[in-house]
C-alpha positions in Angstrom: -14.7 -52.9 -33.9 -11.8 -53.4 -31.4 -11.3 -56.5 -29.4 -9.6 -55.7 -26.1 -8.1 -58.0 -23.5 -10.3 -57.7 -20.4 -7.4 -58.3 -17.9 -5.6 -55.2 -19.2 -8.5 -53.0 -18.0 -8.9 -54.6 -14.6 -11.8 -57.0 -15.5 -11.7 -60.5 -14.2 -14.3 -63.2 -13.8 -13.6 -63.4 -10.0 -14.9 -59.8 -9.7 -18.4 -60.8 -11.0 -21.2 -62.1 -8.9 -22.2 -65.8 -9.5 -25.7 -64.7 -10.7 -24.5 -62.9 -13.9 -22.0 -65.7 -14.7 -24.9 -68.2 -14.5 -27.0 -66.2 -16.9 -24.2 -66.0 -19.4 -23.4 -69.7 -19.1 -27.1 -70.8 -19.5 -27.6 -68.7 -22.6 -24.2 -69.8 -24.1 -25.0 -73.5 -23.5 -28.4 -73.0 -25.2 -26.5 -71.9 -28.3 -26.9 -68.1 -28.1 -24.4 -65.2 -27.9 -24.4 -63.5 -24.5 -22.4 -60.6 -23.1 -22.3 -58.4 -20.0 -23.0 -54.8 -21.2 -23.7 -51.3 -19.9 -22.8 -49.7 -16.6 -21.5 -52.8 -15.0 -18.6 -53.0 -17.5 -18.0 -49.3 -17.3 -17.8 -49.2 -13.5 -15.4 -52.2 -13.4 -13.0 -50.4 -15.7 -13.3 -47.2 -13.6 -12.6 -49.2 -10.4 -16.1 -48.7 -9.0 -18.4 -51.2 -7.5 -21.3 -51.8 -9.9 -24.8 -51.8 -8.3 -26.0 -54.4 -10.8 -25.2 -56.1 -14.1 -27.1 -56.3 -17.3 -26.8 -58.9 -20.0 -27.5 -58.8 -23.8 -28.0 -61.7 -26.2 -29.2 -62.6 -29.7 -32.0 -64.7 -28.1 -35.5 -63.3 -28.3 -37.4 -62.7 -25.0 -39.5 -65.9 -25.7 -36.3 -67.9 -26.2 -34.8 -66.4 -23.0 -38.0 -67.5 -21.2 -37.6 -71.0 -22.6 -34.0 -71.2 -21.4 -34.7 -70.1 -17.8 -38.3 -71.3 -17.4 -40.1 -70.1 -14.3 -37.1 -68.0 -13.2 -37.8 -65.6 -16.1 -40.5 -62.9 -16.5 -41.1 -60.9 -19.7 -41.8 -57.2 -19.0 -42.2 -54.0 -21.0 -44.2 -52.9 -24.0 -42.1 -50.2 -25.4 -38.9 -52.0 -24.7 -39.5 -55.7 -24.2 -37.1 -57.2 -21.7 -36.5 -60.4 -19.7 -36.1 -60.3 -16.0 -34.2 -63.4 -14.8 -34.2 -64.2 -11.1 -31.1 -66.0 -9.8 -31.6 -66.5 -6.1 -32.1 -63.0 -4.7 -30.5 -61.3 -7.6 -32.3 -59.9 -10.6 -30.5 -59.8 -13.9 -32.0 -57.8 -16.8 -31.5 -59.5 -20.1 -32.1 -57.6 -23.4 -32.2 -58.8 -27.0 -29.9 -57.2 -29.7 -32.0 -54.4 -31.3 -32.0 -53.2 -34.9 -33.1 -49.9 -36.4 -36.9 -50.0 -36.7 -38.2 -50.8 -40.2 -41.1 -48.4 -39.6 -40.6 -45.9 -36.7 -43.5 -45.6 -34.3 -42.9 -42.2 -32.7 -44.9 -39.4 -31.0 -45.3 -35.9 -32.5 -42.1 -34.8 -30.7 -40.1 -37.7 -32.1 -40.1 -40.0 -29.0 -40.0 -43.7 -29.9 -43.2 -45.5 -28.8 -42.2 -49.0 -29.9 -38.7 -50.5 -30.2 -38.9 -54.3 -30.4 -37.0 -55.0 -33.6 -34.3 -57.7 -33.1 -31.0 -57.5 -34.8 -27.2 -58.2 -34.5 -24.6 -57.0 -32.1 -23.3 -54.5 -34.7 -26.8 -53.0 -35.0 -27.3 -53.1 -31.2 -24.4 -50.9 -30.2 -25.7 -48.0 -32.4 -29.0 -48.1 -30.5 -27.3 -47.5 -27.2 -27.2 -44.0 -25.8 -23.7 -43.3 -24.5 -20.4 -44.6 -25.9 -19.2 -45.6 -22.4 -22.2 -47.9 -22.1 -21.6 -49.6 -25.4 -18.9 -52.1 -24.4 -19.6 -55.8 -24.5 -17.7 -58.1 -22.1 -17.5 -61.9 -22.5 -16.2 -63.1 -19.2 -15.4 -66.7 -20.2 -13.3 -65.6 -23.1 -11.9 -62.6 -21.2 -12.5 -60.1 -24.0 -14.2 -56.7 -24.5 -15.8 -55.7 -27.8 -15.5 -51.9 -28.3 -17.3 -50.6 -31.4 -17.1 -46.8 -30.9 -13.8 -46.0 -29.1 -15.6 -46.1 -25.8 -12.4 -46.9 -23.9 -10.9 -43.6 -25.1 -13.9 -41.7 -23.8 -13.4 -43.3 -20.4 -9.7 -42.4 -20.4 -10.6 -38.8 -21.4 -13.6 -38.6 -18.9 -15.9 -37.5 -21.6 -19.6 -38.2 -21.8 -20.5 -38.6 -25.5 -23.8 -39.6 -27.1 -23.8 -42.0 -30.1 -25.3 -40.3 -33.1 -27.0 -36.9 -33.3 -27.6 -35.6 -29.7 -30.8 -33.7 -30.7 -32.3 -36.8 -32.3 -31.3 -39.1 -29.4 -32.9 -36.8 -26.9 -36.1 -36.6 -29.0 -36.2 -40.4 -29.2 -36.0 -40.7 -25.4 -36.0 -37.4 -23.4 -35.0 -39.4 -20.3 -31.5 -39.4 -21.8 -31.2 -35.8 -20.6 -31.6 -37.0 -17.0 -29.1 -39.8 -17.6 -26.6 -37.3 -19.1 -26.7 -35.2 -15.9 -26.7 -38.3 -13.6 -23.6 -39.8 -15.3 -21.8 -36.5 -15.4 -22.3 -36.0 -11.7 -21.7 -39.6 -10.6 -18.6 -40.3 -12.8 -17.3 -36.7 -12.7 -17.2 -36.7 -16.5 -17.3 -33.6 -18.8 -20.3 -33.4 -21.1 -19.4 -33.3 -24.8 -19.7 -30.0 -26.6 -22.2 -31.2 -29.2 -24.6 -32.1 -26.3 -24.1 -28.8 -24.5 -25.1 -26.9 -27.7 -28.6 -28.5 -27.9 -29.3 -29.0 -24.2 -31.5 -25.9 -24.0 -34.6 -25.1 -21.8 -36.8 -25.8 -24.8 -35.2 -29.3 -25.2 -35.8 -29.9 -21.5 -39.5 -29.4 -21.9 -39.6 -32.7 -23.8 -39.6 -34.4 -20.4 -43.2 -33.3 -20.0 -44.0 -36.1 -22.5 -42.6 -38.8 -20.2 -44.8 -40.8 -17.9 -44.8 -39.5 -14.3 -44.2 -43.0 -13.1 -41.0 -43.3 -15.2 -39.8 -39.9 -14.0 -40.3 -41.0 -10.4 -38.1 -44.0 -11.0 -35.4 -41.8 -12.6 -35.6 -39.4 -9.6 -35.0 -42.4 -7.2 -31.8 -43.3 -9.2 -30.6 -39.7 -8.8 -31.3 -39.7 -5.1 -29.5 -43.0 -4.5 -26.4 -42.7 -6.8 -24.1 -41.1 -4.2 -23.6 -37.8 -5.9 -26.8 -36.0 -5.1 -25.0 -32.8 -4.0 -23.4 -32.6 -7.5 -26.4 -33.3 -9.6 -28.8 -30.8 -8.0 -27.0 -27.7 -9.4 -26.9 -29.4 -12.9 -30.7 -29.9 -12.7 -31.1 -26.1 -12.2 -28.4 -25.1 -14.7 -30.0 -27.1 -17.6 -33.6 -26.2 -16.6 -34.5 -29.8 -15.8 -35.5 -29.0 -12.2 -38.7 -27.3 -13.3 -39.7 -30.4 -15.3 -39.3 -32.7 -12.3 -40.5 -30.7 -9.3 -43.8 -28.8 -9.4 -43.9 -25.5 -7.6 -40.5 -26.1 -5.9 -38.3 -23.1 -6.1 -35.2 -24.0 -8.3 -32.8 -23.2 -5.5 -30.5 -25.5 -3.4 -31.3 -24.2 0.1 -28.9 -24.8 3.1 -31.4 -27.5 4.3 -31.5 -29.3 0.9 -27.7 -29.0 0.6 -27.0 -30.5 4.0 -29.5 -33.4 3.4 -28.0 -34.1 0.0 -24.5 -34.2 1.5 -25.6 -36.4 4.4 -27.4 -38.8 1.9 -24.2 -39.2 -0.1 -22.2 -39.8 3.0 -24.5 -42.6 4.1 -24.3 -44.3 0.7 -20.5 -44.1 0.8 -20.3 -45.9 4.1 -22.8 -48.5 3.1 -25.8 -47.3 5.1 -29.3 -47.7 3.9 -31.4 -44.6 2.7 -35.0 -44.0 1.9 -35.4 -41.9 -1.3 -38.8 -40.7 0.0 -36.9 -38.8 2.8 -35.4 -36.5 0.2 -38.8 -35.8 -1.3 -40.0 -34.8 2.2 -37.1 -32.3 2.3 -37.7 -30.9 -1.2 -41.4 -30.3 -0.5 -41.0 -29.0 3.1 -41.1 -25.3 2.3 -44.2 -25.8 0.1 -45.8 -27.7 3.0 -45.2 -24.9 5.5 -46.5 -22.3 3.1 -49.7 -24.3 2.4 -50.2 -25.0 6.1 -50.1 -21.3 6.8 -52.7 -20.7 4.1 -55.1 -23.0 5.9 -54.3 -21.6 9.3 -55.2 -18.2 8.0 -58.6 -19.7 7.1 -59.1 -20.5 10.8 -58.6 -24.3 10.4 -57.4 -26.3 13.4 -53.6 -26.8 13.2 -53.9 -30.6 12.8 -56.5 -30.3 10.1 -54.4 -27.6 8.3 -51.4 -29.8 8.3 -53.3 -32.8 7.0 -54.9 -30.8 4.1 -51.6 -29.0 3.3 -49.9 -32.4 3.0 -52.5 -33.7 0.6 -52.4 -30.6 -1.6 -48.6 -30.5 -1.9 -48.2 -34.2 -2.7 -51.1 -34.2 -5.2 -49.5 -31.2 -7.0 -46.1 -33.0 -7.2 -47.8 -36.1 -8.6 -48.5 -34.2 -11.8 -44.7 -34.4 -12.5 -43.5 -37.5 -10.6 -46.1 -40.0 -9.3 -45.5 -40.7 -5.6 -46.7 -44.1 -4.5 -49.1 -44.4 -1.6 -46.6 -45.9 0.8 -44.1 -43.1 0.0 -46.8 -40.5 0.5 -47.6 -41.9 3.9 -44.0 -41.9 4.9 -43.6 -38.2 3.8 -46.6 -37.0 5.7 -45.7 -38.9 8.9 -42.2 -37.4 8.8 -43.8 -33.9 8.6 -46.2 -34.7 11.4 -43.4 -35.9 13.6 -41.9 -32.4 13.5 -44.7 -31.0 15.6 -44.6 -33.8 18.1 -40.8 -33.7 18.5 -40.7 -29.9 18.9 -43.0 -29.8 21.9 -43.5 -33.3 23.3 -45.4 -33.9 26.5 -43.1 -35.2 29.2 -45.1 -38.3 29.8 -45.0 -39.2 26.1 -41.3 -38.7 25.5 -40.3 -42.4 26.1 -43.1 -43.8 23.8 -42.3 -41.1 21.2 -38.7 -42.3 21.1 -40.0 -45.8 20.2 -42.3 -44.6 17.4 -41.8 -46.3 14.1 -41.1 -43.0 12.4 -39.0 -41.5 15.2 -35.7 -42.0 13.5 -36.8 -40.4 10.2 -38.5 -37.6 12.0 -35.5 -37.0 14.3 -33.1 -37.0 11.3 -35.3 -34.5 9.6 -35.5 -32.2 12.6 -31.8 -32.5 13.4 -30.7 -31.7 9.8 -33.1 -28.7 9.9 -31.4 -27.4 13.0 -27.9 -28.0 11.6 -28.7 -26.1 8.5 -29.6 -23.0 10.5 -33.4 -23.4 11.1 -34.0 -21.5 14.4 -37.6 -22.6 14.7 -36.4 -26.0 16.0 -35.5 -24.2 19.3 -32.6 -26.6 20.0 -34.8 -29.7 20.2 -32.8 -31.4 17.5 -29.7 -31.5 19.8 -31.9 -32.3 22.8 -33.2 -35.5 21.1 -29.7 -36.3 19.9 -28.4 -36.2 23.5 -31.4 -38.0 24.9 -30.8 -41.1 22.8 -27.4 -41.7 24.3 -28.5 -41.5 28.0 -29.1 -44.3 30.5 -32.6 -44.9 31.9 -31.9 -43.0 35.1 -30.3 -40.1 33.2 -33.3 -40.0 30.8 -35.6 -39.6 33.9 -33.5 -36.7 35.1 -33.5 -35.0 31.7 -37.2 -35.4 31.3 -37.9 -33.9 34.7 -35.6 -31.0 33.9 -37.4 -30.6 30.5 -40.8 -30.6 32.3 -39.7 -27.8 34.7 -38.4 -25.7 31.8 -41.6 -26.3 29.8 -43.7 -25.1 32.8 -41.6 -22.0 33.2 -41.9 -21.2 29.6 -45.7 -21.6 29.7 -45.9 -19.4 32.7 -43.8 -16.8 31.0 -46.1 -16.9 27.9 -49.1 -16.4 30.2 -47.5 -13.4 31.8 -46.6 -11.9 28.5 -50.2 -12.3 27.3 -51.5 -10.7 30.5 -49.1 -7.8 30.0 -49.8 -7.2 26.3 -53.6 -8.0 26.3 -55.1 -6.5 29.5 -58.5 -6.1 27.9 -58.7 -9.7 27.1 -57.7 -10.6 30.7 -60.3 -8.1 32.0 -63.1 -9.6 29.9 -62.1 -13.2 31.1 -62.1 -12.1 34.7 -65.4 -10.3 34.3 -66.9 -13.5 32.9 -65.7 -15.5 35.9 -67.1 -12.9 38.3 -70.4 -12.9 36.5 -70.8 -16.6 36.9 -70.4 -16.3 40.7 -73.6 -14.2 40.9 -76.2 -16.7 42.2 -78.8 -14.8 44.1 -81.0 -11.8 43.8 -79.5 -10.3 46.9 -76.1 -10.5 45.2 -77.5 -9.1 42.1 -78.9 -6.1 44.0 -75.5 -5.6 45.6 -73.9 -5.2 42.1 -76.9 -3.7 40.4 -75.0 -0.4 39.9 -71.7 -0.2 38.0 -68.9 -0.7 40.5 -65.2 -1.7 40.6 -64.6 -5.2 42.1 -61.5 -7.1 42.7 -61.3 -10.7 41.4 -58.0 -12.7 41.6 -56.0 -9.5 42.1 -57.5 -7.7 39.0 -60.0 -4.8 39.0 -63.0 -5.5 36.8 -66.2 -3.6 36.0 -69.2 -5.8 36.4 -72.2 -5.6 34.1 -75.6 -4.6 35.6 -77.7 -7.7 36.4 -81.3 -6.9 37.2 -83.2 -9.0 39.7 -85.6 -10.0 36.9 -82.7 -11.5 34.9 -83.7 -15.0 33.6 -80.6 -16.6 35.2 -81.8 -15.5 38.6 -85.3 -16.7 38.1 -84.3 -20.2 37.3 -85.2 -22.6 40.1 -83.7 -26.0 40.9 -86.1 -28.8 40.0 -86.5 -31.5 42.7 -86.2 -35.0 41.2 -88.0 -38.0 42.5 -85.3 -40.6 43.1 -87.5 -43.3 44.6 -87.7 -45.2 41.2 -84.0 -44.7 40.3 -81.9 -47.9 40.4 -78.4 -47.4 41.7 -75.5 -49.7 40.9 -74.8 -51.9 37.9 -77.6 -52.7 35.5 -78.1 -55.3 32.8 
């Protein structure tokens, strides 16, 4: 074990949030050992801003609960942890773990139970990566390094503690963590990991709960290096284990959205991970929608059923919560409404709850080279920056262009499908026949003009039922007009 001076590596108590300091102080005053551990320490050494901080102690979950009272909640079955709430902050506190006396594993070697308490020397061995196995004591200003982790940070190397094959079998999610850390930190993966990281090994992820895989996918989408991790998912055959029926290919649309997501995170803007799921599943949604349209379903019904099918299929790999599913389907539905809005609905559409997400989706589609948007992405982008008077002018102009376009479509149909037009005109002419005298006038095939088109009229005999029908005179003497009770 190496004891390092924290200040030498840029760590100082003033860089820590008050919540993690309070957790360490409460446990220390209660007579327990307590350290900050994991990604928080690693990121501080690398000069990054940690998203959160975790603590580790020799107190059991029950003792942690006793120290914090109602502010603490015990969670987990496989890995029992304590969640401590300090104001709005949540601090995860774990107990030192020891090697299990009797391993409870699945047939593939995955650990099913791991609640054996131990010492700090035993605990560091149970951690996955060396760079996550440094223990920081802020009040004393020291770092405990048991496995030369500081050297791996200097060399930018991602190294597993122990045999990589066994560590992946114990918890296959470590494969996802390997790729996530490699992309986020720009670290090289150690050679002993690369040797065993095969497609067969990646299939172990099928044994992981879809709920847990969904949580891991959210971490990937929000870590700020999404454009770097996607090629790694394909390279190591992990993509197929996470996304059902999604082609393992980073399309221009996916690439642009990934880059845009990372940019938003870097400037501190909020993102919704469900948005990227909508992007990933977009092509599958279009394909499924076309399948139902070919079965003569109405467009709205085809889209609704396609959305249900695609998301249900994806839930076999990563469970998508109901509120996330609703968001995804609403974003897809907004694409139709934004592509061809009715002029009188444009203003209300711009105030829709899902307008911003739907517009971003449409605009990024257009920027990635999707020609089916017909320039409406840029139209909506310009519309949002106009004054009220300018918006009215733009809407009027849009309405004129829309009418011209519809007239052009009608003219094309009339030119390309004369027989359909002729049948439609014939039907209108036939409905105008109202008397037997008229019927006699057209009783022989003849060419008639109707609305500028020549049509051949079917023979209507004077005995035709439609000509025999008589108007029935109603007795209105007992009919009450006006409002009734």
